Backbone bond lengths (Angstrom), bond angles and torsions (degrees), N, CA, C in turn:
res aa  C-N    CA-C-N  psi(-1)  N-CA   C-N-CA  omega(-1)  CA-C   N-CA-C  phi
1 M - - - 1.444 - - 1.527 108.99 -
2 R 1.301 116.50 137.84 1.454 122.63 -178.54 1.524 110.99 -94.00
3 D 1.318 117.24 133.57 1.457 120.40 175.41 1.517 108.94 -73.29
4 A 1.319 115.92 141.90 1.460 120.35 179.25 1.510 109.28 -142.63
5 T 1.297 115.76 150.52 1.457 121.60 177.33 1.516 108.14 -125.38
6 W 1.314 116.45 132.30 1.462 121.62 178.41 1.515 109.48 -127.59
7 R 1.309 114.41 148.28 1.457 120.18 174.11 1.520 107.61 -90.62
8 I 1.324 116.82 125.36 1.460 121.16 177.96 1.518 108.77 -123.60
9 G 1.298 116.88 167.43 1.453 121.31 178.05 1.511 110.53 -115.59
10 I 1.301 117.13 140.15 1.456 122.01 175.38 1.522 107.12 -116.51
11 W 1.319 116.03 120.83 1.453 121.43 -179.75 1.512 108.68 -106.42
12 I 1.308 116.15 127.58 1.458 122.04 177.73 1.515 106.50 -112.43
13 T 1.324 116.17 120.79 1.454 121.08 -174.52 1.518 111.18 -101.33
14 N 1.306 115.64 158.30 1.461 121.43 170.00 1.524 113.22 61.06
15 N 1.329 118.47 29.40 1.472 121.92 -174.07 1.522 110.39 50.89
16 G 1.322 115.57 40.50 1.458 123.18 -172.29 1.509 115.27 -55.31
17 L 1.325 119.14 -33.08 1.460 119.98 -177.40 1.523 112.43 -103.36
18 D 1.311 116.30 16.02 1.451 120.70 179.24 1.525 109.66 -59.61
19 G 1.300 117.24 114.68 1.460 121.89 -179.86 1.523 113.24 83.71
20 L 1.330 118.29 -0.17 1.466 124.01 179.54 1.528 113.15 50.26
21 K 1.303 115.97 50.04 1.461 120.27 173.65 1.521 108.46 -73.54
22 D 1.325 117.75 160.04 1.459 121.86 -176.27 1.524 113.74 -67.10
23 E 1.320 117.99 -38.98 1.467 121.37 -171.69 1.523 114.14 -53.66
24 P 1.347 121.14 -42.99 1.469 118.81 -179.48 1.518 114.20 -64.46
25 L 1.315 118.23 -13.85 1.457 120.61 -179.26 1.528 112.56 -96.53
26 W 1.334 118.31 -6.79 1.456 121.68 179.58 1.515 110.51 -73.29
27 V 1.318 115.70 145.39 1.465 121.40 175.69 1.515 108.47 -125.92
28 V 1.317 116.17 128.35 1.456 120.82 173.48 1.522 108.47 -98.66
29 K 1.330 116.37 -48.18 1.457 120.97 178.45 1.526 108.40 -156.88
30 M 1.334 116.51 119.30 1.462 119.54 174.70 1.521 107.77 -81.33
31 K 1.343 116.16 149.11 1.456 119.20 179.34 1.521 110.33 -152.18
32 F 1.322 114.49 162.89 1.456 121.17 174.05 1.527 107.90 -88.65
33 P 1.332 117.65 139.87 1.463 118.35 172.76 1.531 109.40 -67.89
34 R 1.304 117.37 160.56 1.461 122.16 -179.66 1.528 109.14 -103.01
35 R 1.317 115.50 148.77 1.460 121.64 174.65 1.522 108.02 -145.98
36 E 1.311 116.55 163.06 1.460 121.00 179.96 1.524 110.25 -85.59
37 D 1.321 115.99 129.35 1.465 121.29 175.35 1.527 107.39 -74.70
38 P 1.341 117.74 121.27 1.465 119.58 -176.22 1.530 113.57 -65.25
39 Q 1.328 117.81 -24.48 1.465 120.45 -179.15 1.517 112.79 -81.85
40 T 1.326 116.80 -39.25 1.463 119.93 -175.47 1.525 113.25 -105.54
41 G 1.344 116.68 -20.19 1.458 120.23 -176.57 1.515 113.22 78.67
42 K 1.334 117.64 2.04 1.465 121.84 -179.31 1.524 110.50 -88.11
43 S 1.316 115.69 156.50 1.451 122.29 176.09 1.527 108.75 -79.98
44 V 1.340 116.35 124.67 1.466 121.55 -179.34 1.525 109.38 -129.71
45 A 1.328 115.54 160.77 1.467 120.85 178.22 1.529 109.74 -70.00
46 D 1.322 116.15 133.89 1.468 122.32 175.68 1.522 107.01 -93.87
47 K 1.321 117.50 99.14 1.461 121.30 -174.28 1.524 113.01 -81.38
48 T 1.332 117.53 7.60 1.459 119.72 173.91 1.524 111.19 -87.66
49 A 1.337 116.54 2.27 1.468 120.69 179.28 1.528 109.00 -146.85
50 V 1.331 115.97 153.76 1.458 122.80 174.29 1.519 107.32 -133.35
51 I 1.320 116.08 127.59 1.463 120.58 174.98 1.528 106.75 -88.08
52 Y 1.329 116.23 110.77 1.465 123.40 -177.66 1.522 109.58 -75.46
53 N 1.319 115.69 -46.72 1.462 123.94 173.33 1.525 106.89 -164.86
54 Q 1.318 118.71 -169.05 1.464 120.17 -176.65 1.529 112.89 -69.03
55 F 1.307 118.12 -12.85 1.455 121.44 -177.99 1.531 113.31 -103.17
56 I 1.325 117.98 -27.88 1.464 121.37 -171.29 1.530 110.57 -126.22
57 T 1.339 115.68 128.78 1.464 122.96 174.42 1.524 108.11 -130.39
58 V 1.317 116.22 131.95 1.464 121.33 175.56 1.521 106.49 -99.53
59 R 1.342 117.13 125.24 1.461 121.57 -176.83 1.524 110.58 -124.46
60 D 1.316 114.68 173.03 1.472 123.01 177.85 1.526 112.06 63.95
61 I 1.329 117.06 34.40 1.453 121.21 176.79 1.533 107.27 -80.04
62 P 1.328 118.69 122.70 1.467 119.90 178.58 1.535 110.53 -69.44
63 L 1.315 117.32 140.80 1.458 120.71 -179.90 1.518 111.87 -61.10
64 A 1.334 117.51 -25.08 1.463 121.25 177.33 1.527 111.72 -63.94
65 A 1.311 118.17 -19.42 1.468 121.35 179.35 1.520 111.51 -66.73
66 Y 1.316 118.74 -19.15 1.469 122.47 -178.89 1.520 111.92 -87.30
67 N 1.309 118.61 -5.17 1.479 121.00 179.43 1.497 111.25 -83.19
């Protein structure tokens, strides 16, 4: 397996980590956001992002990271 490094973005919404309270760091269920597939028109998982919780989303994940 080859080591790789990617630059990703972490978006924190709603001043979620203001004061570093515990609640913004809790996870109930991580999920991929949905987007429309331009070829089929169906809703598919956008694997370039992961919704950690309502406060934190990791974006710009390269698809090569899943290999």
